[in-house]
DOZAVO-131622 format. One record per residue (C-alpha): x, y, z. Coordinates in steps of 0.001 Angstrom, whole numbers, plus 500000, padded with zeros to 6 digits. Example, Ala and Ser with C-alpha at 12.3 -4.5 7.8 and 13.67 -1.06 7.14 Angstrom:
BEGIN
{rec {512300 495500 507800}}
{rec {513670 498940 507140}}
END
This chain:
BEGIN
{rec {734346 130047 046773}}
{rec {730555 129247 046419}}
{rec {729845 125704 045161}}
{rec {727595 125309 042136}}
{rec {724915 123937 044482}}
{rec {725128 127050 046649}}
{rec {724965 129330 043617}}
{rec {721924 127435 042314}}
{rec {720205 127799 045860}}
{rec {721175 131339 045852}}
{rec {719748 132191 042434}}
{rec {716565 130302 043157}}
{rec {716059 132239 046336}}
{rec {716984 135579 044709}}
{rec {714302 134947 041942}}
{rec {711746 133323 044242}}
{rec {708245 134443 043221}}
{rec {709407 135810 039960}}
{rec {707603 134569 036778}}
{rec {708681 134449 033146}}
{rec {706634 136069 030328}}
{rec {704687 132911 029990}}
{rec {703828 132871 033764}}
{rec {706265 130051 034607}}
{rec {708575 130136 037723}}
{rec {711630 132007 036637}}
{rec {713846 129416 038268}}
{rec {712885 127016 035420}}
{rec {714701 129415 032889}}
{rec {717791 129646 035092}}
{rec {717872 125851 035370}}
{rec {717416 125437 031538}}
{rec {720212 127972 030811}}
{rec {722597 126296 033302}}
{rec {721840 122922 031690}}
{rec {722218 124445 028211}}
{rec {725655 125635 029247}}
{rec {726630 122221 030695}}
{rec {725403 120511 027555}}
{rec {727395 122876 025407}}
{rec {730664 121986 027309}}
{rec {730634 124871 029684}}
{rec {732915 124883 032756}}
{rec {731828 125372 036363}}
{rec {732403 129111 036124}}
{rec {730196 129505 033089}}
{rec {727477 127307 034787}}
{rec {727613 129582 037929}}
{rec {727263 132572 035619}}
{rec {724344 130917 033882}}
{rec {722445 130628 037225}}
{rec {723079 134278 038008}}
{rec {722977 135749 034395}}
{rec {719751 137785 035100}}
{rec {720198 138440 038775}}
{rec {721687 141985 038651}}
{rec {719671 143006 035704}}
{rec {716422 141961 037287}}
{rec {717487 143518 040693}}
{rec {717312 140097 042328}}
{rec {720896 140733 043499}}
{rec {722820 143996 043543}}
{rec {725897 144843 041630}}
{rec {727478 145428 045121}}
{rec {726563 141885 046076}}
{rec {728155 140547 043037}}
{rec {731396 142485 043479}}
{rec {731880 141047 046887}}
{rec {730526 137550 046255}}
{rec {732726 134385 046846}}
{rec {732912 133743 043014}}
{rec {735752 133757 040539}}
{rec {736473 136931 038771}}
{rec {735673 135186 035455}}
{rec {732215 134251 036769}}
{rec {731523 137859 037881}}
{rec {732819 139292 034455}}
{rec {730438 136902 032621}}
{rec {727366 137978 034817}}
{rec {728439 141671 034235}}
{rec {728747 141144 030495}}
{rec {725316 139601 030351}}
{rec {723626 142357 032481}}
{rec {722028 144823 030034}}
{rec {722445 148448 030853}}
{rec {719882 151127 030580}}
{rec {720038 152884 027179}}
{rec {722516 150417 025823}}
{rec {722161 149563 022197}}
{rec {721942 145861 021178}}
{rec {725351 146397 019350}}
{rec {727003 147527 022517}}
{rec {725651 144707 024429}}
{rec {726723 142079 021874}}
{rec {730139 143603 021782}}
{rec {730657 143264 025513}}
{rec {729520 139714 025387}}
{rec {732005 138854 022577}}
{rec {734745 140706 024459}}
{rec {734287 138614 027664}}
{rec {735849 135245 028035}}
{rec {733191 132614 028448}}
{rec {730084 135019 028063}}
{rec {729091 133947 024565}}
{rec {728386 130295 025457}}
{rec {726103 131464 028400}}
{rec {724230 133870 026087}}
{rec {723930 131161 023445}}
{rec {722167 128812 026021}}
{rec {720087 131785 027177}}
{rec {718808 132655 023744}}
{rec {718235 128988 022889}}
{rec {715936 128676 025851}}
{rec {714239 132009 025322}}
{rec {713535 131068 021682}}
{rec {712530 127502 022238}}
{rec {709300 126870 020276}}
{rec {707406 125489 023147}}
{rec {708241 128367 025362}}
{rec {707242 130985 022656}}
{rec {703970 129144 021906}}
{rec {702701 130128 025309}}
{rec {702851 133758 024383}}
{rec {700370 135846 022514}}
{rec {701132 136121 018737}}
{rec {702332 139743 018900}}
{rec {704725 139045 021757}}
{rec {705914 135851 020164}}
{rec {706740 137677 016916}}
{rec {708504 140509 018573}}
{rec {710701 138196 020726}}
{rec {711526 135910 017742}}
{rec {712734 138928 015896}}
{rec {714636 140276 018993}}
{rec {716397 136938 019599}}
{rec {717303 136489 015799}}
{rec {718839 139971 015781}}
{rec {720926 139132 018838}}
{rec {722092 135872 017427}}
{rec {723162 137657 014330}}
{rec {725078 140291 016182}}
{rec {726879 137555 018099}}
{rec {727543 135429 015006}}
{rec {725379 132496 016284}}
{rec {723624 130373 013726}}
{rec {719820 130161 013720}}
{rec {718553 127178 015722}}
{rec {717958 123971 013850}}
END
């Protein structure tokens, strides 16, 4: 099985050169989500999934790679649950997350970082507003409270 350090290195390498919407290195987001999972009491399988939560969706790693990776089945299931599918509704996506053991905590940490005021402040007003609404809708579908 891959160690958390190996998963982190793999995720950083897979997303190397990728930037978020604010132009920051994408690895900063992955690190923030992994730390958010850890701070919320997540276990090593959830922390590994946090590092990899966007890898398949962003084509940084393939679904085939994930299937054969030296990761627990639970970690793989969480990554699959968090991978949005083409044409999928937000309701379908939220339902899959809620049905997958351990996925909600990872998504909660992902949404918390995505919606962080400092992160959103770096975006233009239209994008900021659109994303705030998108994240609020997803939190509602998942039964998560609004951030304090």
